[in-house]
N, C-alpha and C positions, 0 to 999 in steps of 0.2 A: 503494500500500499505506499502508494507515493504521500510523503509528508505535508501535510497542508500549511499553506503560504500565510494562511493566519494563525498558524502557532509556532512558535519557532520550536525549534528541536530541541533537547536536552545536547549541549557542546560543553563537551570539555577541552582544555588550552595544552597544548603540547608541545614544549619549549626545554631549553637545554644549550651550553656552550657551544660552540664551534667543534669537531672531533669528540662532543659524548655519547653520541647513538641515536639521535632524536630519530633518525629515518630509519635503522636496524628496530627501534622499538614501535616508528609507525606501521612499519609492516606488519610485526606480529599483529600491533593493533588491528588491524585491517584484514591480515588472517582467521582471525577469530570473530570476524562480522562486524566493527564498527565500518561506519562510512568516514573515510580519510580526505580532508582539504585539508592539501600544503601548501603554502603560499610562497615558497621558491619554487613549487612545479609552476603555480600562474603567475610568477615573475619571470619565471624561460618561455614558458609562451606567449607573455607578452611581450617580450625582447629578443623573441626570433622571427628567422626571415619573414617582412609582412604582417609580425607584430603589431598589436594596437599602440605601441607605446613606441617603438622606436624615431615616427615621423616627427614627435615633440623632443624625444631624445637628439635626433641627427641635430636638428633647431636650435636647440642648449647649447650640445658641446661640438659641434660639427662630425665632418666627414671622418677626424678620423678617432673615433669611437665605434665607426660602423664596419662590422667584417666583410668580405669582397660578398657574401650571401648573402647580406642584409641584415645578418642579425648583429647584437652588440660583442663590441670586440672588448671584453669579458676583461683581459688582464688590462689592455688602454684604459678602459675604462675602472679598473681597479689602483691603479698608480696615477689617474688623475685624481682621483679619489680619496687616496693615503697622500697624495703632496698638498690637498688643497679642499680642508676640508668642507666649504662652502658649495664645490663641486657637487659633493654628498650629497649635501640639503639639496641641493635643488636635483639630481637625480630622485632623491625619496619624494619630492613634492611632485615630481611626475609619474611615479610608479605609484605609492604609495594609496592614493586613492582610488585608482583601477586597483588594485590588490584589495584593499579593501572590500571593494564595490561589488568584485567576482565573486570572493571567498565569500560573501554575506548568501550570493545567490546560490553557490551553492551546496552552501547548509541548508537553505534553505528548500531543495529539492534534493535531502539527502531518504533516500532510503534504509533507515537500519534505526536500529534503536536509540545509539547517540551518535554525534558525532564528533570525530575527534580532529580539531582545529588546532595543524601544526605550524607556529609561526617561533622562525628563531631568535627576532625581539620582542619578546611577547611582553616579557617584563619589564622592559623596557616604552613600551606604547601602552600607557592608561589606556586607549581607546577600545583596545583589542581586551585587556584584564576584565573590561566593563563587559565583553560579549559571550562571559564563560563561564559557565557554570563551578567550575572546577581547573583548577591548576596543577598540570602532573610537568613535574621535573626532571627531564632526563638526566642524570648527574656521577661526574667520574674527576678524581683527582686531574689538578691541572696539568700536573706530568703527563697523565696518561694521552689527554687532551692532545698536547703538543706530539708528541710521539706519532698517533695517530693520524695528523693531519699532516704531519712531515712525509709523511710512510704513503699516503695517497694520493697528497695533493703536488709533491714534489719539495715542498718551501722552505727557506729556510725557517732554524729553530724564532729569528727576529722576527720576520714576514709571519708566523702565526701567532708571536705573543703583541706582532704591533695589531690585527685580527681580534684578537683577545682584548687588549685593552680599551678598543672603543664599543664593546657587548658590558652587558650588567655584569658584576662578578659574583662568582661563584657564590660567594653569602648571602649577597644581595637576592639571590633564586631561589637561593632554601628557604629566607625568610620568608619568599611569596609565594610560595607552592604550599599544595593543600595537599598532596602526593609526591614521594620522589622513589624514582628510579635510579636504583644504583647499576650500573651499567662500568663498572669496574673489575667485574668478572667474566664469567665465561655464557658465551652465547644461552646455552640452560638455564644459566642462572636470571637472565634477561629474561626469559620466557615466561618462567616460572611466577616470576613479579605485576610481567604483561597481564596471565592471566590471573593473577588474584584481583588484579585492577579491572580487570574486563568484566569479572562477574561481581565488583562491587559498582563498575558503572552503572551494568541494566535495572541493579535495584533500586540505585539514584532515579534513572530515569524513567523506571518505570512507578518508582513513587511520583516523580514530576508530572507524570501523564505525558510521558513519550510518545514516538509510532510505536 
């Protein structure tokens, strides 16, 4: 049954620092039946070839941030944003309203007992915090975050720590959390924690009168 557009679904926000394993946790929640709305995936669609944000991005930053296929040149944009914080703010001013609008639309159309809204900077954004009934933080020590990102993205440690520096600190995220998933161990341990939370969210959604 399709969720009624007049009654918002039960939404759980999922967040965590870079390299914490948000995607792995989200995948598991999805396998267990949650509807996943991932703002990173929405952002990639908006900045893909022909994406709805690309005309405004090129107008704001020039052809240097546009790849040959018409998509966002992410390395060029990342370098520009870290050199000039105002550039990052201009990019966010273009993308964030589009991402917010599309994520709201997808949440309302979800056909599941609850929605897992994946937002990397959820804690930093007050508007997203107001949209979720629960906030789940995927957590691990910073050293593990750094090692994972270096291995995955081939970045230098200084580059990873520069990204982490513009995100909320680990302590701030944990203080804001309703639920915490410890992703410093094995995949099996992650799966066990997600399964327990999935059962909890099903109960809460049913109590709230969800789908």
